[in-house]
All heavy atoms as an XYZ file, in Angstrom:
1039
protein
N      94.609    114.626     97.958
C      93.412    114.947     98.799
C      93.733    114.428    100.167
O      93.723    113.292    100.472
C      92.184    114.226     98.224
C      91.001    114.284     99.113
S      89.629    113.350     98.623
C      90.074    111.734     99.136
N      93.998    115.355    101.068
C      94.226    115.072    102.416
C      92.946    115.114    103.197
O      92.168    116.003    103.053
C      95.251    116.051    103.030
O      96.401    116.048    102.280
C      95.569    115.790    104.474
N      92.727    114.068    104.103
C      91.640    114.105    104.979
C      92.079    114.179    106.352
O      93.102    113.604    106.709
C      90.701    112.806    104.760
O      91.495    111.751    105.052
C      90.166    112.799    103.344
N      91.366    114.784    107.271
C      91.763    114.993    108.606
C      91.517    113.779    109.537
O      92.174    113.637    110.579
N      90.585    112.969    109.186
C      90.241    111.861    110.071
C      90.440    110.575    109.330
O      90.293    110.451    108.143
C      88.766    111.995    110.501
C      88.541    113.195    111.350
C      87.096    113.289    111.677
N      86.765    114.424    112.463
C      86.153    114.556    113.550
N      85.597    113.445    114.022
N      85.933    115.686    114.174
N      90.682    109.504    110.168
C      90.742    108.120    109.578
C      89.435    107.768    108.884
O      88.316    108.191    109.319
C      90.951    107.230    110.726
C      91.647    108.043    111.741
C      90.936    109.482    111.549
N      89.533    106.980    107.792
C      88.400    106.536    107.021
C      88.102    105.113    107.452
O      88.941    104.267    107.218
C      88.655    106.657    105.508
C      88.961    108.117    105.156
C      87.508    106.114    104.670
C      89.646    108.277    103.757
N      86.882    104.843    107.955
C      86.506    103.523    108.416
C      86.058    102.670    107.189
O      85.144    103.036    106.456
C      85.361    103.592    109.424
N      86.662    101.457    107.123
C      86.403    100.598    106.026
C      86.263     99.120    106.621
O      86.690     98.909    107.649
C      87.474    100.559    104.977
S      87.777    102.144    104.185
N      85.702     98.248    105.798
C      85.587     96.879    106.214
C      86.308     96.013    105.154
O      86.412     96.358    104.001
C      84.122     96.377    106.290
C      83.514     97.014    107.542
C      83.319     96.680    105.061
N      86.703     94.776    105.630
C      87.196     93.804    104.743
C      86.320     92.483    105.013
O      86.182     92.122    106.249
C      88.650     93.396    105.045
C      89.616     94.559    104.941
C      90.994     94.128    105.449
C      89.771     94.988    103.471
N      85.762     91.912    104.048
C      85.036     90.670    104.210
C      85.891     89.416    104.020
O      86.366     89.259    102.935
N      86.096     88.679    105.079
C      86.954     87.510    105.090
C      86.025     86.271    104.962
O      85.386     85.918    105.957
C      87.845     87.489    106.297
C      88.785     86.301    106.208
C      88.662     88.766    106.457
N      85.982     85.691    103.827
C      85.125     84.516    103.550
C      85.983     83.326    103.243
O      86.803     83.252    102.431
C      84.191     84.783    102.375
C      83.161     83.708    102.181
C      83.498     86.164    102.523
N      85.707     82.245    104.091
C      86.423     81.022    103.965
C      85.463     79.921    103.647
O      84.375     79.791    104.286
C      87.174     80.622    105.194
C      88.250     81.744    105.588
C      87.934     79.254    105.105
C      88.972     81.605    106.890
N      85.764     79.136    102.670
C      84.835     78.005    102.232
C      85.675     76.860    101.743
O      86.569     76.999    100.899
C      83.973     78.403    101.123
C      82.945     77.344    100.686
C      82.183     77.791     99.512
N      83.037     77.581     98.284
C      82.593     77.742     97.045
N      81.384     78.108     96.766
N      83.502     77.524     96.010
N      85.489     75.709    102.314
C      86.197     74.476    101.965
C      87.761     74.665    101.907
O      88.349     74.247    100.940
C      85.630     73.940    100.648
C      84.194     73.552    100.686
O      83.740     73.175    101.772
O      83.556     73.736     99.631
N      88.304     75.373    102.855
C      89.726     75.485    102.980
C      90.309     76.575    102.035
O      91.485     76.620    101.818
N      89.389     77.302    101.347
C      89.974     78.395    100.447
C      89.315     79.729    100.925
O      88.291     79.828    101.603
C      89.387     78.148     99.026
C      90.041     76.884     98.437
C      89.626     76.629     97.032
O      88.446     76.804     96.721
O      90.530     76.328     96.253
N      90.015     80.842    100.625
C      89.644     82.156    100.997
C      89.299     82.985     99.753
O      89.959     82.924     98.705
C      90.808     82.799    101.770
C      91.054     82.014    103.081
C      90.447     84.272    102.125
C      92.166     82.485    103.902
N      88.207     83.741     99.843
C      87.737     84.591     98.762
C      88.655     85.854     98.693
O      88.801     86.565     99.692
C      86.262     85.040     98.987
C      85.657     85.945     97.965
C      85.554     85.215     96.592
C      84.317     86.443     98.494
N      89.280     86.077     97.566
C      90.092     87.281     97.315
C      89.732     87.890     96.000
O      89.172     87.319     95.070
C      91.581     86.845     97.221
C      92.238     86.248     98.449
C      93.656     85.928     98.149
C      92.177     87.209     99.634
N      89.963     89.234     96.003
C      89.758     90.020     94.768
C      91.050     90.770     94.430
O      91.906     91.015     95.295
C      88.617     91.136     94.925
C      88.852     92.029     96.077
C      87.339     90.397     95.205
C      88.798     93.462     95.729
N      91.256     91.076     93.153
C      92.373     91.978     92.717
C      91.751     93.363     92.609
O      90.752     93.614     91.886
C      93.011     91.492     91.437
C      94.331     92.137     91.202
C      95.166     91.431     90.198
N      94.547     91.398     88.854
C      94.727     92.325     87.962
N      95.416     93.330     88.183
N      94.109     92.187     86.805
N      92.283     94.269     93.397
C      91.753     95.609     93.562
C      91.885     96.424     92.276
O      92.943     96.469     91.656
C      92.435     96.354     94.762
C      92.184     95.628     96.035
C      92.728     96.439     97.223
N      92.117     97.786     97.230
C      90.860     98.082     97.683
N      90.106     97.074     98.062
N      90.503     99.314     97.662
N      90.844     97.183     91.979
C      90.783     98.038     90.766
C      91.235     99.513     91.145
O      91.603    100.288     90.295
C      89.458     98.081     90.120
N      91.122     99.800     92.441
C      91.319    101.249     92.882
C      92.389    101.299     94.032
O      92.674    100.358     94.649
C      89.989    101.861     93.338
C      88.961    101.862     92.292
O      89.212    102.247     91.106
N      87.782    101.398     92.578
N      92.789    102.530     94.196
C      93.772    102.770     95.322
C      92.950    102.713     96.590
O      91.793    102.977     96.651
C      94.363    104.219     95.154
N      93.647    102.375     97.733
C      94.995    101.986     97.765
C      95.235    100.555     97.318
O      94.242     99.799     97.297
C      95.335    102.131     99.229
C      94.050    101.857     99.950
C      92.979    102.426     99.040
N      96.441    100.276     96.916
C      96.800     98.888     96.484
C      96.147     98.375     95.244
O      95.901     97.315     94.977
C      96.486     97.855     97.615
C      97.441     97.959     98.805
O      98.438     98.754     98.620
O      97.145     97.513     99.852
N      95.932     99.353     94.259
C      95.429     99.024     92.983
C      96.297     97.878     92.318
O      97.520     97.914     92.344
C      95.498    100.208     92.052
C      95.019    100.019     90.647
C      95.088    101.298     89.828
N      94.259    102.328     90.375
C      94.682    103.513     90.870
N      95.954    103.710     90.896
N      93.821    104.358     91.317
N      95.623     96.823     91.839
C      96.260     95.703     91.203
C      96.686     94.587     92.166
O      97.083     93.524     91.700
N      96.627     94.871     93.409
C      97.016     93.799     94.430
C      95.745     93.005     94.825
O      94.682     93.400     94.733
C      97.660     94.440     95.609
C      99.018     95.109     95.284
C      99.699     95.564     96.488
C     101.086     96.180     96.091
N     102.061     96.037     97.147
N      96.101     91.819     95.402
C      95.053     90.904     95.831
C      94.745     91.172     97.312
O      95.659     91.393     98.095
C      95.463     89.432     95.636
C      95.474     89.099     94.207
C      96.461     89.153     93.366
C      94.384     88.466     93.493
N      96.116     88.724     92.070
C      94.841     88.244     92.160
C      93.034     88.136     93.853
C      93.977     87.654     91.213
C      92.252     87.578     92.836
C      92.717     87.382     91.579
N      93.451     91.143     97.612
C      93.025     91.297     99.031
C      91.583     90.827     99.137
O      91.017     90.276     98.335
N      91.077     91.198    100.357
C      89.724     90.815    100.654
C      88.780     91.834    100.042
O      89.120     93.031     99.891
C      89.484     90.838    102.128
C      90.417     89.871    102.855
C      91.544     90.337    103.609
C      90.241     88.484    102.696
C      92.327     89.432    104.211
C      91.109     87.578    103.292
C      92.139     88.065    104.106
N      87.549     91.465     99.652
C      86.533     92.355     99.208
C      86.301     93.335    100.392
O      86.260     92.957    101.504
C      85.338     91.535     98.846
C      85.693     90.117     99.105
C      87.052     90.061     99.666
N      86.085     94.603    100.057
C      85.797     95.570    101.127
C      85.681     96.962    100.620
O      85.846     97.269     99.373
N      85.388     97.858    101.561
C      85.227     99.250    101.143
C      84.782    100.088    102.366
O      84.693     99.606    103.487
N      84.401    101.312    102.075
C      84.040    102.209    103.138
C      82.675    101.881    103.725
O      81.786    101.385    103.064
C      83.867    103.648    102.529
C      85.213    104.159    102.130
C      85.015    105.585    101.467
C      86.368    105.973    100.882
N      86.258    107.230    100.036
N      82.611    102.113    105.030
C      81.388    101.928    105.759
C      80.470    103.134    105.491
O      80.958    104.281    105.615
C      81.569    101.833    107.259
C      82.546    100.541    107.577
C      80.265    101.638    107.988
C      83.047    100.566    108.957
N      79.235    102.859    105.122
C      78.291    104.034    104.824
C      77.687    104.530    106.095
O      77.548    103.805    107.123
C      77.180    103.487    103.921
C      77.753    103.134    102.526
C      76.702    102.595    101.570
O      75.493    102.535    101.900
O      77.109    102.310    100.407
N      77.319    105.741    106.092
C      76.732    106.420    107.257
C      75.482    105.641    107.694
O      74.656    105.380    106.921
C      76.364    107.890    106.865
C      75.744    108.679    108.001
C      75.490    110.077    107.533
N      74.689    110.826    108.517
C      75.165    111.615    109.455
N      76.527    111.640    109.593
N      74.373    112.159    110.268
N      75.431    105.315    109.003
C      74.283    104.592    109.527
C      74.383    103.096    109.405
O      73.462    102.379    109.834
N      75.386    102.595    108.706
C      75.550    101.146    108.493
C      76.412    100.541    109.550
O      77.480    101.098    109.970
C      76.222    100.974    107.140
C      76.340     99.615    106.556
C      76.944     99.594    105.172
O      77.908    100.286    104.866
O      76.342     98.819    104.350
N      76.050     99.328    110.009
C      76.931     98.636    110.986
C      78.122     98.039    110.255
O      78.115     97.851    109.017
C      76.113     97.450    111.671
O      75.816     96.415    110.710
C      74.881     98.039    112.344
N      79.080     97.702    111.035
C      80.293     97.033    110.479
C      79.928     95.729    109.805
O      80.422     95.449    108.682
C      81.375     96.896    111.619
C      82.503     96.013    111.141
C      81.893     98.194    112.090
N      79.161     94.968    110.412
C      78.721     93.627    109.861
C      77.954     93.824    108.578
O      78.209     93.105    107.612
C      78.008     92.810    110.935
C      78.745     92.413    112.186
C      77.866     91.578    113.108
C      80.093     91.750    111.872
N      76.999     94.729    108.611
C      76.246     94.976    107.404
C      77.087     95.452    106.299
O      76.938     95.057    105.062
C      75.080     95.915    107.609
N      78.057     96.360    106.585
C      78.933     96.812    105.506
C      79.773     95.763    104.896
O      80.014     95.697    103.734
C      79.872     97.939    106.091
N      80.248     94.820    105.736
C      81.120     93.708    105.230
C      80.299     92.824    104.283
O      80.791     92.531    103.187
C      81.686     92.876    106.374
N      79.111     92.450    104.679
C      78.274     91.613    103.728
C      77.928     92.306    102.509
O      77.963     91.727    101.441
C      77.021     91.214    104.541
N      77.628     93.605    102.565
C      77.259     94.408    101.369
C      78.485     94.485    100.478
O      78.385     94.316     99.180
C      76.828     95.850    101.805
C      76.653     96.733    100.560
C      76.316     98.171    100.977
N      77.255     98.789    101.881
C      78.469     99.250    101.508
N      78.861     99.175    100.282
N      79.293     99.761    102.393
N      79.685     94.771    100.934
C      80.867     94.912    100.105
C      81.226     93.621     99.454
O      81.552     93.545     98.241
C      82.039     95.452    100.914
C      81.908     96.842    101.261
C      82.164     97.843    100.107
O      82.699     97.364     99.050
O      81.815     99.060    100.137
N      81.128     92.469    100.165
C      81.384     91.221     99.472
C      80.421     90.934     98.360
O      80.822     90.623     97.240
C      81.249     90.001    100.558
C      81.314     88.660     99.817
C      82.381     90.124    101.613
N      79.119     91.205     98.607
C      78.132     91.026     97.479
C      78.439     92.023     96.295
O      78.348     91.561     95.184
C      76.750     91.316     98.016
N      78.719     93.249     96.628
C      78.994     94.242     95.520
C      80.162     93.866     94.664
O      80.140     94.062     93.488
C      79.196     95.642     96.110
C      77.863     96.324     96.597
C      78.172     97.674     97.194
O      79.285     98.136     97.227
O      77.132     98.263     97.633
N      81.222     93.386     95.281
C      82.506     93.152     94.591
C      82.650     91.777     94.003
O      83.414     91.587     93.077
C      83.688     93.414     95.478
C      83.772     94.911     95.812
C      85.059     95.274     96.614
O      85.905     94.409     96.857
O      85.198     96.411     96.959
N      81.779     90.768     94.486
C      81.970     89.435     94.069
C      80.637     88.720     93.624
O      80.719     87.612     93.093
C      82.707     88.587     95.091
O      81.743     88.358     96.227
C      83.923     89.176     95.557
N      79.479     89.232     94.113
C      78.223     88.586     93.807
C      77.957     87.490     94.855
O      76.911     86.811     94.724
N      78.773     87.325     95.849
C      78.631     86.171     96.794
C      77.724     86.707     97.956
O      77.885     87.768     98.441
C      80.067     85.830     97.445
C      80.959     85.361     96.298
C      79.878     84.851     98.568
C      80.958     83.947     96.046
N      76.784     85.827     98.331
C      75.910     86.120     99.446
C      76.557     85.537    100.734
O      77.041     84.442    100.771
C      74.582     85.544     99.276
N      76.685     86.392    101.767
C      77.330     85.968    103.016
C      76.550     86.510    104.204
O      75.634     87.318    104.050
C      78.752     86.575    103.180
O      78.720     87.980    103.262
C      79.710     86.118    102.103
N      76.856     85.923    105.329
C      76.402     86.373    106.616
C      77.652     86.837    107.421
O      78.524     86.001    107.673
C      75.660     85.289    107.446
C      75.246     85.753    108.837
C      74.778     84.612    109.697
O      74.995     83.408    109.315
O      74.231     84.936    110.758
N      77.689     88.109    107.711
C      78.848     88.637    108.511
C      78.630     88.234    109.923
O      77.581     88.446    110.523
C      78.926     90.073    108.418
N      79.655     87.526    110.569
C      79.411     86.968    111.882
C      80.280     87.579    113.024
O      79.815     87.587    114.156
C      79.573     85.486    111.847
C      78.510     84.809    111.042
C      80.942     85.080    111.362
N      81.430     88.054    112.736
C      82.242     88.619    113.790
C      83.419     89.475    113.300
O      83.987     89.210    112.178
C      82.905     87.479    114.603
N      83.856     90.422    114.051
C      84.991     91.252    113.728
C      86.258     90.469    114.188
O      86.263     89.921    115.245
C      84.980     92.604    114.526
C      86.252     93.303    114.416
C      83.857     93.477    114.056
N      87.194     90.397    113.300
C      88.483     89.623    113.546
C      89.567     90.515    114.042
O      90.211     90.174    115.049
C      88.921     88.937    112.288
C      87.999     87.814    111.656
C      88.453     87.497    110.276
C      88.121     86.641    112.519
N      89.796     91.630    113.358
C      90.912     92.519    113.724
C      90.732     93.796    112.969
O      89.810     93.943    112.106
C      92.282     91.807    113.368
O      93.336     92.591    113.971
C      92.448     91.701    111.905
N      91.667     94.763    113.128
C      91.667     96.004    112.502
C      93.081     96.277    112.060
O      94.026     95.993    112.672
C      91.126     97.200    113.289
N      93.253     96.874    110.857
C      94.525     97.148    110.237
C      94.514     98.617    109.787
O      93.647     99.132    109.212
C      94.729     96.275    109.005
C      96.079     96.565    108.303
C      94.663     94.814    109.373
N      95.667     99.351    110.122
C      95.855    100.660    109.688
C      96.558    100.732    108.329
O      97.613    100.021    108.185
C      96.660    101.506    110.703
C      95.907    101.736    111.997
O      94.885    102.546    111.923
O      96.318    101.173    113.029
N      96.069    101.502    107.363
C      96.756    101.753    106.173
C      96.964    103.221    105.967
O      95.996    103.990    106.021
C      95.977    101.104    104.986
C      96.649    101.402    103.646
C      95.807     99.578    105.136
N      98.222    103.628    105.735
C      98.485    105.003    105.504
C      98.935    105.241    104.068
O      99.883    104.662    103.604
C      99.687    105.453    106.444
C      99.303    105.238    107.920
C      99.851    104.133    108.643
C      98.519    106.140    108.613
C      99.556    103.944    109.893
C      98.228    105.925    109.954
C      98.736    104.836    110.619
N      98.165    106.106    103.413
C      98.443    106.438    102.003
C      99.209    107.752    102.032
O      98.696    108.769    102.577
C      97.119    106.572    101.234
C      97.282    106.709     99.777
C      95.921    106.694     99.125
O      95.310    107.788     98.926
O      95.514    105.630     98.602
N     100.433    107.718    101.407
C     101.269    108.949    101.397
C     101.537    109.419     99.964
O     101.493    108.583     99.081
C     102.589    108.594    102.162
C     102.350    108.294    103.574
C     103.603    108.038    104.352
C     103.279    107.698    105.782
N     104.482    107.407    106.586
N     101.863    110.652     99.901
C     102.217    111.184     98.519
C     103.677    110.887     98.261
O     104.372    110.265     99.086
C     101.827    112.684     98.377
C     102.659    113.603     99.344
O     103.729    113.151     99.873
O     102.247    114.697     99.502
N     104.179    111.346     97.114
C     105.575    111.096     96.734
C     106.585    111.622     97.657
O     107.712    111.132     97.848
C     105.846    111.543     95.343
C     105.071    110.686     94.255
C     105.353    111.109     92.872
O     105.774    112.326     92.629
N     105.040    110.302     91.960
N     106.225    112.710     98.407
C     107.114    113.378     99.354
C     106.983    112.702    100.757
O     107.728    113.144    101.634
C     106.826    114.829     99.431
N     106.137    111.710    100.914
C     106.048    111.014    102.085
C     104.965    111.615    103.103
O     104.926    111.196    104.283
N     104.255    112.616    102.626
C     103.237    113.202    103.499
C     101.985    112.408    103.481
O     101.475    111.898    102.403
C     102.906    114.681    102.935
C     104.028    115.654    103.130
C     103.697    117.049    102.596
N     103.320    116.966    101.166
C     104.125    117.391    100.152
N     105.262    117.978    100.463
N     103.741    117.353     98.942
N     101.398    112.284    104.658
C     100.127    111.516    104.809
C      99.005    112.183    104.049
O      98.731    113.346    104.169
C      99.800    111.405    106.317
C      98.543    110.586    106.654
C      98.732    109.152    106.236
C      98.219    110.715    108.094
N      98.401    111.330    103.184
C      97.230    111.883    102.458
C      95.941    111.274    102.989
O      95.050    112.004    103.198
C      97.382    111.463    100.965
C      98.525    112.141    100.245
C      98.454    113.621    100.254
O      97.541    114.096     99.660
N      99.367    114.219    100.847
N      95.940    109.994    103.295
C      94.688    109.385    103.909
C      95.165    108.270    104.807
O      96.140    107.614    104.589
C      93.827    108.799    102.745
C      93.247    109.842    101.803
C      92.204    109.310    100.872
N      92.784    108.468     99.907
C      92.031    107.787     99.003
N      90.726    107.953     98.935
N      92.605    107.019     98.063
N      94.325    108.119    105.792
C      94.492    107.026    106.796
C      93.247    106.209    106.779
O      92.169    106.691    107.105
C      94.747    107.651    108.170
C      94.797    106.687    109.250
N      94.742    107.106    110.626
C      94.907    105.342    109.330
C      94.742    106.085    111.395
N      94.854    104.946    110.628
N      93.368    104.938    106.458
C      92.265    104.001    106.415
C      92.379    103.119    107.651
O      93.462    102.603    107.982
C      92.261    103.148    105.183
C      92.093    103.932    103.909
C      93.193    104.413    103.189
C      90.816    104.171    103.399
C      93.060    105.055    101.994
C      90.642    104.855    102.195
C      91.744    105.355    101.503
N      91.210    102.816    108.276
C      91.185    101.814    109.344
C      90.352    100.666    108.682
O      89.165    100.856    108.499
C      90.562    102.291    110.665
C      90.517    101.206    111.685
C      91.362    103.456    111.215
N      90.960     99.555    108.417
C      90.297     98.423    107.755
C      89.878     97.459    108.812
O      90.730     96.800    109.496
C      91.272     97.769    106.732
C      91.922     98.676    105.746
C      92.832     97.889    104.822
C      90.911     99.450    104.928
N      88.611     97.234    108.956
C      88.041     96.347    109.971
C      87.732     94.993    109.263
O      86.896     94.958    108.429
C      86.869     96.899    110.677
C      87.171     98.304    111.238
C      86.313     95.940    111.672
C      85.990     99.123    111.567
N      88.528     93.972    109.602
C      88.366     92.648    109.008
C      87.213     91.907    109.702
O      87.186     91.760    110.924
C      89.613     91.850    109.162
N      86.215     91.480    108.929
C      85.041     90.774    109.427
C      84.977     89.428    108.894
O      85.011     89.201    107.662
C      83.760     91.597    109.069
C      82.496     90.923    109.488
C      83.857     93.000    109.684
N      84.744     88.399    109.711
C      84.583     87.012    109.317
C      83.176     86.885    108.713
O      82.284     87.297    109.396
C      84.795     86.069    110.484
C      84.466     84.631    110.158
C      85.607     84.058    109.190
N      85.346     82.655    108.839
C      85.893     81.608    109.378
N      86.706     81.711    110.364
N      85.611     80.443    108.958
N      83.062     86.399    107.505
C      81.712     86.228    106.902
C      81.581     84.784    106.477
O      82.445     84.135    106.003
C      81.619     87.109    105.575
S      81.825     88.870    105.887
N      80.400     84.192    106.709
C      80.023     82.884    106.391
C      79.414     82.874    104.995
O      78.508     83.574    104.683
C      79.026     82.295    107.355
C      78.734     80.846    107.156
C      77.749     80.319    108.216
N      76.470     81.019    108.264
C      75.517     80.814    107.403
N      75.589     79.869    106.429
N      74.353     81.467    107.436
N      80.028     82.007    104.095
C      79.470     81.812    102.708
C      78.126     81.311    102.780
O      77.846     80.303    103.492
C      80.419     80.957    101.894
C      79.957     80.674    100.503
C      80.122     81.441     99.462
C      79.235     79.564    100.061
N      79.591     80.916     98.342
C      78.962     79.699     98.666
C      78.701     78.412    100.738
C      78.315     78.796     97.915
C      78.010     77.490     99.983
C      77.825     77.645     98.575
N      77.167     81.899    102.050
C      75.823     81.386    101.917
C      75.542     80.859    100.531
O      75.124     79.661    100.414
C      74.784     82.492    102.254
C      74.915     82.906    103.689
C      73.339     81.971    101.885
C      73.994     84.057    104.080
N      75.870     81.604     99.500
C      75.625     81.153     98.059
C      76.391     81.973     97.115
O      76.796     83.092     97.438
C      74.159     81.273     97.808
N      76.653     81.386     95.910
C      77.205     82.104     94.814
C      78.670     81.687     94.648
O      79.335     81.208     95.403
N      79.057     82.060     93.365
C      80.479     81.893     92.996
C      80.971     83.268     92.536
O      80.216     84.131     92.020
C      80.590     80.902     91.841
C      80.310     79.402     92.183
C      81.190     78.918     93.376
O      82.381     79.253     93.383
O      80.678     78.282     94.227
N      82.278     83.558     92.841
C      82.791     84.872     92.600
C      82.785     85.362     91.182
O      83.251     84.618     90.282
C      84.175     84.865     93.244
C      84.514     83.413     93.349
C      83.262     82.706     93.407
N      82.257     86.562     91.026
C      82.336     87.207     89.683
C      82.829     88.654     89.988
O      82.219     89.352     90.824
C      80.976     87.282     89.010
C      80.500     85.839     88.712
C      81.097     88.062     87.765
C      79.126     85.739     88.228
N      83.941     89.081     89.432
C      84.458     90.425     89.734
C      83.448     91.462     89.258
O      82.962     91.463     88.177
C      85.794     90.606     89.034
N      83.196     92.387     90.240
C      82.322     93.456     89.929
C      82.747     94.676     90.740
O      83.603     94.577     91.599
C      80.860     93.102     90.308
N      82.132     95.792     90.548
C      82.365     97.048     91.310
C      83.792     97.409     91.301
O      84.331     97.755     90.260
C      81.744     96.898     92.706
C      81.634     98.295     93.375
O      81.373     99.305     92.750
O      81.700     98.285     94.648
N      84.560     97.307     92.441
C      85.915     97.752     92.542
C      86.920     96.612     92.317
O      88.081     96.719     92.583
C      86.190     98.340     93.933
C      85.438     99.609     94.149
O      85.049    100.262     93.237
O      85.165     99.920     95.361
N      86.437     95.450     91.785
C      87.328     94.274     91.662
C      87.604     94.043     90.184
O      86.767     94.059     89.320
C      86.634     93.049     92.263
N      88.912     93.734     89.859
C      89.335     93.371     88.587
C      89.137     91.886     88.319
O      88.882     91.429     87.221
C      90.794     93.776     88.300
C      91.193     95.215     88.357
C      92.687     95.453     88.317
C      90.530     95.964     87.198
N      89.428     91.086     89.412
C      89.216     89.659     89.350
C      88.798     89.268     90.775
O      88.973     89.927     91.736
C      90.648     88.957     89.112
C      91.254     89.266     87.766
C      92.581     88.556     87.615
O      92.672     87.317     87.709
O      93.611     89.277     87.456
N      88.176     88.047     90.796
C      87.659     87.485     92.058
C      87.776     85.962     92.009
O      87.553     85.417     90.961
C      86.262     87.924     92.360
N      88.152     85.376     93.094
C      88.201     83.954     93.100
C      88.570     83.390     94.516
O      88.909     84.122     95.407
N      88.472     82.036     94.641
C      88.837     81.315     95.812
C      90.328     80.931     95.796
O      90.719     80.459     94.723
C      87.960     80.040     96.017
C      86.513     80.323     96.082
C      85.530     80.168     95.172
C      85.829     80.793     97.228
N      84.306     80.528     95.688
C      84.458     80.872     96.952
C      86.253     81.150     98.591
C      83.476     81.356     97.897
C      85.311     81.588     99.501
C      83.965     81.611     99.205
N      91.028     81.115     96.838
C      92.494     80.778     96.847
C      92.801     79.984     98.058
O      92.494     80.368     99.174
C      93.291     82.073     96.898
C      93.285     82.836     95.597
C      92.392     83.700     95.201
C      94.178     82.642     94.566
N      92.654     84.105     93.905
C      93.772     83.451     93.470
C      95.308     81.814     94.378
C      94.445     83.516     92.260
C      95.987     81.869     93.137
C      95.573     82.731     92.162
N      93.540     78.846     97.865
C      94.098     78.164     99.042
C      95.118     78.979     99.767
O      95.936     79.655     99.087
C      94.719     76.903     98.423
C      94.252     76.810     97.018
C      93.866     78.208     96.648
N      95.180     78.995    101.084
C      96.071     79.815    101.813
C      97.538     79.459    101.472
O      98.411     80.335    101.491
C      95.777     79.818    103.313
C      96.586     80.913    103.978
C      96.188     78.475    103.920
C      96.027     81.449    105.214
N      97.839     78.236    101.146
C      99.180     77.856    100.858
C      99.658     78.374     99.442
O     100.781     78.116     99.058
C      99.411     76.352    100.949
C      98.539     75.501     99.977
O      97.649     76.054     99.320
O      98.689     74.274    100.052
N      98.775     78.987     98.667
C      99.123     79.579     97.399
C      99.306     81.113     97.449
O      99.531     81.748     96.419
C      98.135     79.174     96.364
C      98.214     77.683     96.061
C      97.253     77.286     94.907
N      97.526     78.127     93.743
C      96.590     78.313     92.791
N      95.357     77.780     92.913
N      96.863     79.029     91.714
N      99.285     81.654     98.649
C      99.328     83.162     98.783
C     100.681     83.666     98.221
O     100.798     84.770     97.684
C      99.262     83.580    100.200
C      97.815     83.773    100.660
C      96.756     83.574     99.845
C      97.579     84.204    101.954
C      95.456     83.694    100.261
C      96.282     84.404    102.397
C      95.224     84.175    101.535
N     101.719     82.894     98.274
C     103.065     83.310     97.763
C     102.997     83.668     96.246
O     103.858     84.375     95.758
C     104.123     82.331     98.105
N     102.049     83.102     95.599
C     101.890     83.321     94.133
C     101.303     84.720     93.815
O     101.321     85.054     92.644
C     101.060     82.238     93.460
C     101.576     80.842     93.656
C     100.519     79.767     93.218
O      99.578     80.106     92.427
O     100.653     78.657     93.678
N     100.742     85.410     94.819
C      99.943     86.574     94.572
C     100.709     87.841     95.092
O     101.448     87.754     96.050
C      98.575     86.472     95.256
C      97.724     85.268     94.904
C      96.482     85.197     95.831
C      97.267     85.418     93.506
N     100.438     88.903     94.437
C     100.886     90.282     94.873
C      99.789     90.740     95.833
O      98.760     91.225     95.429
C     101.067     91.167     93.681
C     101.669     92.527     94.098
O     102.202     92.625     95.297
O     101.644     93.478     93.319
N     100.070     90.583     97.146
C      98.997     90.829     98.159
C      98.976     92.202     98.687
O     100.040     92.874     98.855
C      99.205     89.826     99.362
C      99.050     88.383     99.075
C      99.397     87.577    100.315
C      97.601     88.068     98.646
N      97.880     92.726     99.076
C      97.686     93.950     99.823
C      98.298     93.756    101.244
O      98.496     92.613    101.690
C      96.253     94.374     99.917
O      95.699     94.762     98.675
N      98.431     94.909    101.945
C      98.995     94.815    103.264
C      98.189     93.891    104.162
O      97.022     93.918    104.208
C      99.087     96.234    103.830
C      97.725     96.885    104.093
C      99.883     96.273    105.131
N      98.993     93.107    104.963
C      98.414     92.257    106.073
C      97.423     91.207    105.618
O      96.759     90.531    106.475
C      97.869     93.073    107.158
C      98.979     93.845    107.904
O     100.059     93.367    107.977
O      98.632     95.002    108.404
N      97.239     90.912    104.322
C      96.250     89.931    103.871
C      96.606     88.538    104.400
O      95.664     87.846    105.012
C      96.162     89.874    102.369
C      95.285     88.725    101.852
C      95.509     91.192    101.807
N      97.794     88.166    104.278
C      98.080     86.747    104.790
C      97.892     86.697    106.269
O      97.368     85.632    106.735
C      99.587     86.426    104.374
C      99.851     84.974    104.617
C     101.160     84.456    104.054
O     101.852     85.256    103.401
O     101.410     83.239    104.153
N      98.385     87.715    107.059
C      98.173     87.577    108.490
C      96.763     87.519    108.919
O      96.368     86.827    109.765
C      98.899     88.819    109.152
N      95.932     88.365    108.290
C      94.473     88.400    108.546
C      93.829     87.036    108.148
O      93.046     86.515    108.968
C      93.771     89.509    107.818
C      92.270     89.465    107.956
C      94.270     90.847    108.381
N      94.245     86.514    107.023
C      93.674     85.179    106.622
C      94.030     84.099    107.577
O      93.231     83.287    108.010
C      94.185     84.851    105.232
N      95.309     84.084    108.083
C      95.730     83.112    109.014
C      95.013     83.260    110.339
O      94.632     82.243    111.025
C      97.281     83.113    109.196
C      97.984     82.584    107.923
C      99.438     82.442    108.206
N     100.185     82.101    106.993
C     100.212     81.013    106.368
N      99.521     79.969    106.854
N     100.842     80.771    105.199
N      94.780     84.449    110.802
C      94.021     84.737    111.978
C      92.590     84.252    111.875
O      92.064     83.688    112.855
N      92.040     84.438    110.678
C      90.672     83.988    110.484
C      90.561     82.426    110.508
O      89.576     81.903    111.084
C      90.109     84.472    109.137
N      91.517     81.778    109.985
C      91.554     80.353    110.059
C      91.637     79.815    111.443
O      90.993     78.892    111.875
C      92.707     79.760    109.099
C      92.273     80.027    107.672
C      92.919     78.269    109.407
C      93.386     79.785    106.677
N      92.530     80.450    112.223
C      92.735     80.035    113.654
C      91.485     80.345    114.389
O      91.138     79.594    115.338
C      93.918     80.777    114.219
C      95.268     80.381    113.658
C      96.403     81.241    114.243
C      95.572     78.900    114.039
N      90.752     81.450    114.127
C      89.515     81.750    114.853
C      88.411     80.798    114.600
O      87.358     80.776    115.269
C      89.103     83.183    114.526
N      88.573     80.117    113.421
C      87.562     79.000    113.135
C      86.391     79.605    112.466
O      85.341     79.228    112.362
């Protein structure tokens, strides 16, 4: 399925007590890999509202989305190398309010991970760089 325009998505970056909230993705792109909760921005929804909604849908965690951190391009290609979809993933810093992660919606697993344990995980594109940027941003 080829789409003509980039697809706008959010990533909810939640840090609590030195750990970062990650999910193992159930769907493409990056099925089976670990990354931030996230998904497509709905029509009429702000970037911040989309990030808080996606975190809640995929993990059950309540957050307050506070700031855009960065954006990452992800290009999904077919076996012949032809571009099928272009995602623009907007990483949003979210403040934890309440709850413990329970995998739901598009997540196979969800949990808190210390940044120094990222090497143990099969990560989605740019997860470690975005996480380190979020930590530096405070």
